[in-house]
N, C-alpha and C positions, 0 to 999 in steps of 0.2 A: 553247875560244873563248867560249862562252856564259857560262861561269862567270866569265871575266875581265870581260865586259861588265856582268854583274850586280854585280860588285864595285864598279864606278864609278857605276852608275845609282842605286843606293840612297842613297849620300851626296848625290849631286846632287839627288835628289828631296827629301831631308830638308832640304837647304839652301834649296830653293825654297819648301817649306812654311813654314820658319822666316821667310824673307823676307816671304812673304805675311802671316803673322801679325803681324810687326812693322809692316808698312805699314797693316794693318787697324787695329791698336791706335792707331797714330799718327793715323790719320784720325778715329777716334772720339773721341780726346782733344783735338781741336782746340778752342781757346777761341773761343766765339762772341762776336761784337762786342757791346758793351754797348748796350742799348737805352735811348734817352732816355725819361724819364717823359712821359706824355701831357700833364701839367700841371706846370710848374715849381713846386716847393714854395716856400712863403713864406719869405722871408729877413728877418731883423731888421735894421733900419737903424741900430741902436744898437750900440756897442762891447760893452757889458756889459748884459745884459737878463734879465728874468724873462718867460717865455712862459707863456701860458695859453690854453685853449680858451674861446672866447666864443660866446654865442648871443644873437641879437637878440630883444628883447622890447618890449612897450609901456611907455610912460612910467609908467602906473599899474600895471605888471606885468600879466600875462595873467590876467584875472579869469574864473574858471570859474563860470558862473552855474548854480545849482541850483534846486530847487523846495522851498519850505518845507513843502508839503503833498503827500502821495502821491496819485496818481490818474491818470486817463486824460487826455491832452492833447486839448483840444477845438479849439484854434486856435493857430497859430504866426504871429506878425505879422512875423517876419523869416525867411521860408523860405530854402531853400538857394540859390535863384536870386537872392536879395538879399544874399548874403554880401558884405561889404565896404561896406555902406551905413552912413552915419553916423547915430547915434542920440543923442538928448539925454537927460539925466538925467530919469527918470520916464517915458520912453516905454515902452509895453507891448512885451514880447518874446514871451510865450506865455501861454496860459490853461489852467489845470488844471480839470477837471470841477467845476463849482460848483452844479449843479442841486439836490443835496441841501441845500446851505447856503442856497440861495434859498428852498426850501420851509421849512426850519427858521426862517428869518428871518420869514416870514409867520406861522408859528405863534407865535413869540415876540412879534410885534407885536400879535397878537390877545390874548395873555395880558396884555400891557401895557394894552391898551384895557379889558379886564375889570377889572384892578386899579385903573385910574384911575376907572372907573365906580363901583366899590365905595367908593372914598374919597369921591367926590362924593356918593354916597348917604348915607354916614355924616356928612359935613359939613352936609348939608341937613336932617338930622333935628332936630326932629320933623316929620313930615308934617302940613301944616296941616289936612287933612281927618280926621286921626285924633284931634286934640285935642278937638273938640266931643263926640265919643263918650265919652271918658274924663271930661270935665267933667260930662256928663249922668249917668254912672255915679256920680260923687261926689254929685250932687244927689239921686239916688235913694237912695243910702246915707244921706245926711243926713235925708231924709224918713222913711226907715225907722227911724232912730235916734229921731227926734222921736215917731213913733207908738209905738214900743216903750217909750220913756220914759214917755209918758202912761199907757200900760197898766200899767207897773210901779208908777207912783205911785198910781193908783187901787186897784190890788190891795194896795198897802201899807196904805192907809187902811182898806180893807175887812178886811184880815187883822187889824188892831188891834181891829176890831169883831167879829171872829170871823164875818165874812160870807162869807169864802172860805177854802178849805182851805190848809193850809201848802204842799201840793204845787203848787197854782196860783200861790201867791205866789213860791215859789222858781223855778218855771218862767218866770214873767214877768221875773224878775231876770236869769236866764241868757240869755233871748232878747235882752234889752237889751244885755248884754255882747257877744253875738254881733253885733248890729247895729252897735255901736260899733267892733268889730274890722273888720267889713266896710267901714265908712266909712274907717277908717285905711288899709286896704288900697287902696281906691279913690283916696284922696288921695296915697298913696305912688306908685301907678302913674301918676297924673297928673303928679306932680313929676318922676318918672323920665323920662317922655316929654318934658316941657318942657325937661329938662336936655340933651337931645340924646344923641348917641353918646358912649360912654365913650372917654376920651382914649387909653388903651392900645389900644383897637380901631383908632383912627385911626393910631396909631403902627405897628401891624401892617400896616395898609393902605398906609401910606407906604413901609414896608420892602418890601412886595410890589412896589410900583412901582419902587423902586430896584433890586430884584433883576431885574425884567423888563427894565429899561433896561440893566443890566450884561450880561444875556444877549444882548440885541440888539447891544450894542457888541462883544461877543466874536464874534458871528457875522459882523458887518460887518468886523471885523478879519480873520477867516478868509477872507471873500470878497475882501478886498483882497490877502491873501497868495496867494490862488489865481491872481491876475493878477500874473505876475512882470514887474517893470519894470527898466529899466536903472539901475544904481546910480550911474553917472557918465556924463559925456559921452565918447563914444568911437566906435569903429568895430567892427562885428561881424566877428570874425576867423574864426569857425567855428560851424556849426550842426549839432548831432547829435540833434535831436528832430524828430519828425514828428507831425502830427495822428493821433490814434488810438493812439499809443504810451503805455504805462504808465510813469510815472516814480515812483521811490521816493525815500525820504529816509534817508540820502544816496543820490544816484544813482550808478550804476555808472561813469559817466563824465560829463565836463562837458557839460551840455546845450547851452549856448551859451558861446563864449569871446568876451570883450569886452575892449577896451582902448583907451586914447587913444594914437594913434601920431603925433600932431603932432610929438613929439620922441621918436625911438627911443632906447632904452637897450641896452647890451650887458652881459650878466651874464658875468663872467669867473671861471673856476675857477683859483685859484692853488694849486699843490701845497704841501702842508704843509712840505716841505723848503725851499721858496722864500719862505715867509712872513717869515723874519727879514730878507730883503733888500728887502722891499716897503715903500714909503712912499706915503702918500696924495697927495702933491704932486708925484709924478714924472710926466714926459711919457709918454704912451702912444699907440700907433697900432694900428689893426686893418686886416687885409687879408681879402679875400673868399676863401672856399674855392672852388677852381676857377678863380679869376682873381686871383692874388696881385699882379698889377700894379696893381690898384685898392686904394689905401691911404687910410684915413680917420683924421683926428686924433680923439682921444678926450678928453673932459673928465670929471674925477673927479666923482662924485655922492655916493656913500656906500659904506660897507662893511657887509656883513652880519656882525656880530661873532661869530657862532656858526660854528665850523668843523664841516663836515658830511662824511659819507662821499661819495666821488666817485660820481656817477651818469652823467655824460656821458663816454663813452670814445671816444678818438680812433683806436684800433687800433694804436698804437705798440707795438713788441715789448717795450720796457722798461717799459711801463705796468703798474701794479699796481692790482688792483681793490679792495685794502684801504686805498688811500690816502685821506686826508682832505684837503679843500680849503677854502680861504677864498674866499667869493664877494664880488666887488667889482663895483659898478655904475658904468658909465661912460655918459655921453651921447655919441652919435656924430653927427658932422656929415657926412651923406652927400650933401648938396647935391641935385642932380637925379638922382643914380644910384639906380635902384630898389633898395630893400632891403626884405626881407619879414621879418615876425615869425617866429621859429623858425629863421632862417638862421644857419648856423654860420660863425664867423670865427676867424682866428688873430690873437691879440693879443700885442704885445710892449710891455714896460714898461721904460723906460730906467733902469738901476740903476748907471750909470757913477759918478754922484756918491756913491752909497752905497759902492761898491767903493773909491773914492778915500779916503773918510773912514775906511774900515776899515783901509787900508794905513797911514794916518797914526797 
């Protein structure tokens, strides 16, 4: 009897296990309901279009301000808490340490004063108080010549009479020649003194003044470069520099980002495969990332005619990192809708007309 019951129990147990396995597999293979995306993706309003990723930028492009001189930053005139303030062209942004340049400027100004004083000294020569002394030296030499000439003439007469020796006669003649040479020397010194400074010496002095002025202008230029100013009218978009920080040339990052945002532009990357379908006069529209319901008309501004490697990635599965893109600049009319520099946008360009022409 037991054997007969075992004969039926085992098949029933096997069938039960098989049924359990089938039910379990069926439950685990159930299709989950499709979840809606948190944000509806942007849709093109055009029948045929070229799409591209755009990024908002300033009308002047985003100007990365650097420092022409390396050094420690002494003062920042647009600190972090003033990001967004409007600046005019020429307004100071930050100051690099200029103390050594100020000291150098004082030294060079002293050199200039010395060079100018030296030229003044040369131009005012001869000194009035020095001329009488040389004139007196000429008179003394003249008197000495007259005295020695008288002695030489008397010795000449006495020598003819054999009243003096030949040695005394010759010595008086030599002394007379010496007196005449001394007179010539005194007269030459007086003439040289009255002539004033030598013109080449004045030229050297003028060149020294010009050199000192050039050095001063160079230092003043470096001082002006140490104070970094706004190159255009615009708004401060970002500040990455603090007092006490060392900045190099070129800096590791943009110290201050500046740009005019009175009219925002959108820089659109068009895939190289879509370039043949692009035209500059085609209608275009942009929508915000995160809120595709907000759409803005675009107005063509210019094309960057150099095709560059793609840098801005959207995360699409079909996107290739070795793709090259053509960058096109559009002006955007965002009205009262807040739009920020650096904000990404989805751009669609209507190519319906291009497709129609291609079919013809």
